[in-house]
C-alpha positions in Angstrom: 70.9 -93.3 4.2 70.6 -94.0 7.9 70.6 -90.2 8.4 67.7 -89.7 5.8 65.7 -92.3 7.6 66.2 -90.7 10.8 65.3 -87.3 9.6 62.1 -88.7 8.0 61.1 -90.3 11.3 61.8 -87.0 13.2 59.8 -85.2 10.5 56.9 -87.7 10.7 56.9 -87.4 14.6 57.0 -83.6 14.4 53.9 -83.7 11.8 52.1 -86.0 14.2 52.5 -83.8 17.2 51.6 -80.9 15.3 48.4 -82.5 14.0 47.5 -83.5 17.6 48.2 -80.1 18.8 46.0 -78.4 16.3 43.1 -80.8 16.9 43.5 -80.3 20.7 43.5 -76.5 20.2 40.2 -76.4 18.2 37.7 -77.1 21.0 39.3 -74.5 23.3 39.1 -71.8 20.7 35.5 -72.6 19.9 34.6 -72.7 23.5 36.5 -69.3 24.3 34.8 -67.9 21.3 31.1 -69.0 22.6 32.1 -67.4 26.1 33.2 -64.2 24.4 29.9 -64.1 22.6 28.0 -64.4 25.8 30.3 -62.0 27.5 29.4 -59.4 24.7 25.9 -60.1 24.9 25.7 -59.4 28.8 27.7 -56.2 28.1 25.3 -55.2 25.5 22.3 -55.9 27.9 23.8 -53.8 30.5 24.4 -50.9 28.1 20.9 -51.2 26.7 19.2 -51.2 30.2 21.6 -48.3 31.1 19.9 -46.3 28.2 16.5 -47.1 29.3 17.4 -46.3 33.0 18.7 -42.8 31.9 15.5 -42.2 30.0 17.2 -42.3 26.7 14.4 -44.1 25.0 15.1 -42.9 21.4 18.8 -44.2 21.7 17.5 -47.5 23.3 15.3 -48.0 20.2 18.2 -47.1 17.8 19.9 -50.1 19.5 17.1 -52.6 18.6 17.2 -55.2 16.1 15.5 -54.9 12.6 12.7 -57.2 13.7 11.7 -55.1 16.7 11.9 -51.9 14.7 9.6 -53.5 12.3 7.0 -54.4 14.9 7.2 -51.2 16.9 7.4 -47.6 15.5 9.8 -45.5 17.5 7.1 -43.3 19.0 5.2 -46.3 20.3 8.5 -47.7 21.8 9.2 -44.4 23.5 5.8 -43.9 25.0 5.6 -47.5 26.3 8.8 -47.0 28.2 7.9 -43.7 29.5 4.5 -45.1 30.8 6.3 -48.2 32.4 9.5 -46.7 33.7 8.8 -43.1 35.0 6.4 -44.1 37.7 8.9 -46.6 39.3 11.7 -43.9 39.5 15.3 -44.4 39.5 17.0 -48.0 39.7 18.2 -48.5 43.4 19.9 -51.9 42.7 19.9 -54.5 39.8 21.3 -58.0 40.0 21.5 -60.5 37.1 19.7 -63.6 37.8 20.5 -65.7 34.9 21.4 -65.5 31.2 20.4 -68.3 28.5 21.6 -68.7 25.0 19.1 -69.8 22.5 20.8 -70.6 19.3 17.4 -71.0 17.4 15.7 -67.8 18.7 12.9 -67.3 21.1 9.1 -67.4 20.3 8.4 -65.0 17.5 12.1 -64.3 16.9 14.5 -66.4 14.7 18.2 -66.4 15.1 20.7 -66.4 18.0 19.3 -64.8 20.9 20.4 -64.3 24.6 17.8 -63.9 27.4 19.0 -62.0 30.5 17.0 -61.9 33.7 17.5 -59.3 36.3 16.0 -58.7 39.9 15.7 -55.0 40.2 14.7 -52.7 42.9 13.5 -49.2 41.8 12.8 -46.2 43.9 8.9 -46.7 43.8 8.8 -50.5 43.0 10.9 -53.0 44.9 11.4 -56.6 44.0 10.8 -56.2 40.1 12.0 -58.6 37.4 13.5 -57.4 34.1 13.9 -59.7 31.1 16.1 -58.5 28.3 16.3 -60.2 25.0 19.2 -59.8 22.7 19.5 -60.9 19.1 22.7 -61.4 16.9 22.4 -59.2 14.1 25.0 -57.8 11.6 28.0 -58.9 13.9 26.7 -57.5 17.2 24.1 -58.0 19.9 21.1 -55.8 19.5 18.1 -55.4 21.7 15.0 -57.5 20.7 12.9 -57.2 23.8 12.4 -55.5 27.2 9.8 -56.6 29.8 9.6 -55.4 33.4 7.3 -55.5 36.2 6.7 -56.7 39.8 8.1 -60.1 40.5 5.7 -62.9 40.7 4.7 -64.3 44.1 7.1 -67.0 44.9 4.3 -69.1 46.6 2.1 -69.0 43.3 2.0 -72.2 41.3 5.1 -72.6 39.0 4.5 -71.9 35.1 5.1 -74.7 32.8 8.7 -75.6 32.1 9.6 -74.7 28.4 11.1 -77.4 26.1 14.8 -77.1 26.5 15.8 -78.9 23.3 17.1 -75.7 21.6 18.4 -73.9 24.7 21.9 -73.9 26.3 22.1 -72.8 29.9 25.4 -71.0 29.9 25.4 -69.7 33.5 22.8 -69.2 36.2 23.3 -66.8 39.1 21.0 -67.8 41.9 20.2 -65.7 44.8 19.9 -67.7 48.0 16.5 -67.8 49.3 16.0 -67.1 53.0 15.3 -70.3 55.1 11.9 -70.6 56.9 11.9 -71.3 60.5 
């Protein structure tokens, strides 16, 4: 009988430790999964802008989400990218400035999104900003929007800060600003 009580105590301790271990492991798995999702989005962003850089505008269109394809016919997409990117020439350098996970979407686009901002120098346009919007669709990140142009004057008045209630800043890469004398 003493042996049976001892075994029950050991069994209960083992179950308790197992339950605690499971509870402690759950947040780690969820966090790692979210990081994996963001990593996948950043890889998708790089792949998508690489298609655009290479002038593969039809292929970049095929990578877009359903909503973007519904808003823009393929020929319009291609014409806009040709008009926008060809005069700027090849990419000389591109640095990721930030990425923001938006679980409830962005203006005009519902669902999980990631917004990636790059500082880019083109052969004929230095100091440009590119903004890539990706949407989670059918188990993968797809292009939802691409905007590029000269970087705004840093001395201009700041634009209003958006409501951050549905935004999670996952990581920000800040380029150091030169110090004024």
